[in-house]
N, CA, C and O atoms as CSV, one atom per row, in Angstrom:
chain,resi,resn,atom,element,x,y,z
A,1,MET,N,N,0.845,-1.182,0.000
A,1,MET,CA,C,0.000,0.000,0.000
A,1,MET,C,C,0.888,1.243,0.000
A,1,MET,O,O,1.852,1.329,0.762
A,2,SER,N,N,0.566,2.169,-0.830
A,2,SER,CA,C,1.316,3.410,-0.931
A,2,SER,C,C,0.952,4.346,0.211
A,2,SER,O,O,-0.191,4.366,0.668
A,3,ASP,N,N,1.927,5.119,0.669
A,3,ASP,CA,C,1.670,6.087,1.742
A,3,ASP,C,C,0.767,7.222,1.290
A,3,ASP,O,O,0.190,7.914,2.129
A,4,LYS,N,N,0.632,7.429,-0.002
A,4,LYS,CA,C,-0.213,8.510,-0.495
A,4,LYS,C,C,-1.692,8.209,-0.302
A,4,LYS,O,O,-2.505,9.134,-0.290
A,5,ASN,N,N,-2.062,6.950,-0.152
A,5,ASN,CA,C,-3.457,6.580,0.037
A,5,ASN,C,C,-3.891,6.590,1.500
A,5,ASN,O,O,-5.069,6.384,1.793
A,6,LEU,N,N,-2.962,6.827,2.416
A,6,LEU,CA,C,-3.276,6.823,3.840
A,6,LEU,C,C,-3.811,8.179,4.269
A,6,LEU,O,O,-3.351,9.215,3.789
A,7,ASN,N,N,-4.779,8.172,5.169
A,7,ASN,CA,C,-5.292,9.437,5.698
A,7,ASN,C,C,-4.875,9.591,7.154
A,7,ASN,O,O,-4.133,8.759,7.676
A,8,VAL,N,N,-5.339,10.637,7.809
A,8,VAL,CA,C,-4.899,10.980,9.160
A,8,VAL,C,C,-5.233,9.873,10.150
A,8,VAL,O,O,-4.424,9.584,11.033
A,9,THR,N,N,-6.396,9.249,10.031
A,9,THR,CA,C,-6.770,8.210,10.990
A,9,THR,C,C,-5.871,6.986,10.877
A,9,THR,O,O,-5.645,6.295,11.870
A,10,ASP,N,N,-5.355,6.708,9.684
A,10,ASP,CA,C,-4.429,5.588,9.524
A,10,ASP,C,C,-3.126,5.857,10.268
A,10,ASP,O,O,-2.610,4.978,10.959
A,11,PHE,N,N,-2.597,7.060,10.128
A,11,PHE,CA,C,-1.384,7.421,10.844
A,11,PHE,C,C,-1.621,7.450,12.350
A,11,PHE,O,O,-0.759,7.031,13.124
A,12,LEU,N,N,-2.775,7.938,12.766
A,12,LEU,CA,C,-3.108,8.001,14.182
A,12,LEU,C,C,-3.213,6.594,14.774
A,12,LEU,O,O,-2.673,6.336,15.850
A,13,ALA,N,N,-3.892,5.698,14.093
A,13,ALA,CA,C,-4.034,4.319,14.579
A,13,ALA,C,C,-2.686,3.614,14.640
A,13,ALA,O,O,-2.388,2.908,15.603
A,14,ARG,N,N,-1.882,3.807,13.619
A,14,ARG,CA,C,-0.559,3.188,13.609
A,14,ARG,C,C,0.299,3.714,14.755
A,14,ARG,O,O,1.003,2.941,15.406
A,15,GLY,N,N,0.248,5.011,15.005
A,15,GLY,CA,C,1.015,5.591,16.101
A,15,GLY,C,C,0.559,5.100,17.464
A,15,GLY,O,O,1.384,4.835,18.338
A,16,ILE,N,N,-0.759,4.974,17.654
A,16,ILE,CA,C,-1.278,4.495,18.940
A,16,ILE,C,C,-0.861,3.047,19.182
A,16,ILE,O,O,-0.458,2.698,20.292
A,17,LEU,N,N,-0.952,2.209,18.164
A,17,LEU,CA,C,-0.581,0.803,18.328
A,17,LEU,C,C,0.907,0.622,18.606
A,17,LEU,O,O,1.286,-0.124,19.510
A,18,ILE,N,N,1.739,1.293,17.843
A,18,ILE,CA,C,3.183,1.152,18.031
A,18,ILE,C,C,3.604,1.774,19.361
A,18,ILE,O,O,4.409,1.193,20.088
A,19,GLY,N,N,3.066,2.946,19.682
A,19,GLY,CA,C,3.406,3.597,20.949
A,19,GLY,C,C,2.936,2.796,22.149
A,19,GLY,O,O,3.652,2.696,23.146
A,20,GLY,N,N,1.736,2.221,22.068
A,20,GLY,CA,C,1.236,1.399,23.160
A,20,GLY,C,C,2.088,0.155,23.377
A,20,GLY,O,O,2.355,-0.234,24.514
A,21,ALA,N,N,2.512,-0.464,22.283
A,21,ALA,CA,C,3.360,-1.657,22.397
A,21,ALA,C,C,4.709,-1.313,23.028
A,21,ALA,O,O,5.200,-2.048,23.884
A,22,LEU,N,N,5.299,-0.210,22.612
A,22,LEU,CA,C,6.573,0.196,23.202
A,22,LEU,C,C,6.402,0.604,24.668
A,22,LEU,O,O,7.295,0.376,25.485
A,23,GLY,N,N,5.263,1.203,24.999
A,23,GLY,CA,C,4.994,1.569,26.380
A,23,GLY,C,C,4.855,0.357,27.281
A,23,GLY,O,O,5.315,0.381,28.423
A,24,VAL,N,N,4.230,-0.701,26.790
A,24,VAL,CA,C,4.096,-1.925,27.580
A,24,VAL,C,C,5.459,-2.577,27.794
A,24,VAL,O,O,5.748,-3.064,28.887
A,25,VAL,N,N,6.287,-2.590,26.770
A,25,VAL,CA,C,7.639,-3.132,26.928
A,25,VAL,C,C,8.413,-2.308,27.949
A,25,VAL,O,O,9.134,-2.859,28.782
A,26,GLY,N,N,8.264,-1.002,27.884
A,26,GLY,CA,C,8.892,-0.146,28.892
A,26,GLY,C,C,8.317,-0.392,30.276
A,26,GLY,O,O,9.032,-0.282,31.273
A,27,GLY,N,N,7.049,-0.720,30.349
A,27,GLY,CA,C,6.432,-1.043,31.622
A,27,GLY,C,C,6.971,-2.333,32.213
A,27,GLY,O,O,7.096,-2.455,33.432
A,28,TRP,N,N,7.292,-3.299,31.357
A,28,TRP,CA,C,7.893,-4.537,31.843
A,28,TRP,C,C,9.267,-4.278,32.432
A,28,TRP,O,O,9.646,-4.871,33.442
A,29,LEU,N,N,10.011,-3.384,31.788
A,29,LEU,CA,C,11.414,-3.202,32.168
A,29,LEU,C,C,11.633,-2.136,33.232
A,29,LEU,O,O,12.497,-2.304,34.092
A,30,ILE,N,N,10.880,-1.051,33.197
A,30,ILE,CA,C,11.235,0.104,34.016
A,30,ILE,C,C,10.136,0.514,34.992
A,30,ILE,O,O,10.371,0.541,36.200
A,31,ALA,N,N,8.957,0.828,34.500
A,31,ALA,CA,C,7.942,1.502,35.303
A,31,ALA,C,C,6.659,0.676,35.387
A,31,ALA,O,O,6.634,-0.495,35.009
A,32,ASP,N,N,5.617,1.295,35.880
A,32,ASP,CA,C,4.299,0.687,35.969
A,32,ASP,C,C,3.754,0.447,34.558
A,32,ASP,O,O,3.865,1.319,33.696
A,33,MET,N,N,3.169,-0.724,34.320
A,33,MET,CA,C,2.731,-1.080,32.973
A,33,MET,C,C,1.578,-0.195,32.495
A,33,MET,O,O,1.558,0.191,31.327
A,34,ARG,N,N,0.622,0.137,33.360
A,34,ARG,CA,C,-0.497,0.993,32.931
A,34,ARG,C,C,-0.005,2.378,32.551
A,34,ARG,O,O,-0.464,2.966,31.572
A,35,ARG,N,N,0.916,2.883,33.318
A,35,ARG,CA,C,1.471,4.208,33.025
A,35,ARG,C,C,2.236,4.182,31.704
A,35,ARG,O,O,2.107,5.099,30.893
A,36,GLY,N,N,3.027,3.138,31.487
A,36,GLY,CA,C,3.768,3.007,30.233
A,36,GLY,C,C,2.847,2.888,29.038
A,36,GLY,O,O,3.109,3.470,27.986
A,37,LEU,N,N,1.750,2.124,29.197
A,37,LEU,CA,C,0.788,1.974,28.104
A,37,LEU,C,C,0.145,3.317,27.771
A,37,LEU,O,O,0.055,3.694,26.603
A,38,PHE,N,N,-0.301,4.038,28.800
A,38,PHE,CA,C,-0.952,5.323,28.565
A,38,PHE,C,C,0.001,6.327,27.926
A,38,PHE,O,O,-0.351,6.976,26.941
A,39,LEU,N,N,1.198,6.458,28.475
A,39,LEU,CA,C,2.153,7.418,27.911
A,39,LEU,C,C,2.593,7.017,26.504
A,39,LEU,O,O,2.781,7.877,25.643
A,40,GLY,N,N,2.755,5.723,26.269
A,40,GLY,CA,C,3.122,5.254,24.930
A,40,GLY,C,C,2.041,5.553,23.910
A,40,GLY,O,O,2.331,5.984,22.794
A,41,MET,N,N,0.785,5.322,24.296
A,41,MET,CA,C,-0.324,5.603,23.379
A,41,MET,C,C,-0.456,7.098,23.126
A,41,MET,O,O,-0.728,7.514,22.000
A,42,LEU,N,N,-0.268,7.904,24.155
A,42,LEU,CA,C,-0.346,9.358,23.995
A,42,LEU,C,C,0.757,9.863,23.074
A,42,LEU,O,O,0.498,10.637,22.152
A,43,CYS,N,N,1.971,9.431,23.319
A,43,CYS,CA,C,3.089,9.863,22.467
A,43,CYS,C,C,2.949,9.322,21.045
A,43,CYS,O,O,3.304,10.003,20.082
A,44,GLY,N,N,2.436,8.108,20.912
A,44,GLY,CA,C,2.216,7.537,19.586
A,44,GLY,C,C,1.165,8.300,18.801
A,44,GLY,O,O,1.303,8.498,17.593
A,45,ALA,N,N,0.101,8.734,19.498
A,45,ALA,CA,C,-0.940,9.519,18.834
A,45,ALA,C,C,-0.379,10.857,18.351
A,45,ALA,O,O,-0.664,11.292,17.235
A,46,LEU,N,N,0.408,11.496,19.189
A,46,LEU,CA,C,1.010,12.776,18.788
A,46,LEU,C,C,2.000,12.582,17.637
A,46,LEU,O,O,2.071,13.414,16.732
A,47,ALA,N,N,2.751,11.504,17.670
A,47,ALA,CA,C,3.688,11.223,16.573
A,47,ALA,C,C,2.935,10.937,15.278
A,47,ALA,O,O,3.354,11.381,14.209
A,48,GLY,N,N,1.832,10.204,15.362
A,48,GLY,CA,C,1.032,9.924,14.172
A,48,GLY,C,C,0.451,11.181,13.564
A,48,GLY,O,O,0.442,11.338,12.344
A,49,LEU,N,N,-0.034,12.077,14.408
A,49,LEU,CA,C,-0.564,13.348,13.904
A,49,LEU,C,C,0.535,14.199,13.271
A,49,LEU,O,O,0.309,14.867,12.262
A,50,THR,N,N,1.713,14.170,13.866
A,50,THR,CA,C,2.830,14.937,13.311
A,50,THR,C,C,3.259,14.396,11.952
A,50,THR,O,O,3.512,15.165,11.024
A,51,ILE,N,N,3.339,13.090,11.836
A,51,ILE,CA,C,3.731,12.496,10.551
A,51,ILE,C,C,2.675,12.787,9.488
A,51,ILE,O,O,3.012,13.083,8.342
A,52,ALA,N,N,1.404,12.704,9.864
A,52,ALA,CA,C,0.328,12.997,8.894
A,52,ALA,C,C,0.399,14.451,8.434
A,52,ALA,O,O,0.204,14.737,7.252
A,53,ALA,N,N,0.676,15.368,9.357
A,53,ALA,CA,C,0.759,16.785,8.987
A,53,ALA,C,C,1.970,17.047,8.083
A,53,ALA,O,O,1.891,17.849,7.152
A,54,ARG,N,N,3.077,16.375,8.359
A,54,ARG,CA,C,4.268,16.568,7.524
A,54,ARG,C,C,4.086,15.974,6.135
A,54,ARG,O,O,4.579,16.535,5.156
A,55,ARG,N,N,3.387,14.849,6.036
A,55,ARG,CA,C,3.156,14.223,4.730
A,55,ARG,C,C,2.173,15.033,3.903
A,55,ARG,O,O,2.229,15.019,2.674
A,56,ARG,N,N,1.272,15.739,4.577
A,56,ARG,CA,C,0.266,16.538,3.861
A,56,ARG,C,C,0.921,17.725,3.171
A,56,ARG,O,O,0.470,18.138,2.103
A,57,ARG,N,N,1.978,18.282,3.761
A,57,ARG,CA,C,2.645,19.438,3.164
A,57,ARG,C,C,3.479,19.053,2.041
A,57,ARG,O,O,4.114,19.907,1.422
């Protein structure tokens, strides 16, 4: 699939999933798992929105 066919929700979903997974791994190793999941999903959502905005320009 080409990146040109993706819209903002695709980037947002991808960011939330990847960020949540990395947050859980960080929760296993360092901190509380719920906190890692929440922060990972939040950062992933912001990263997805940023990538979508940069690709739009």
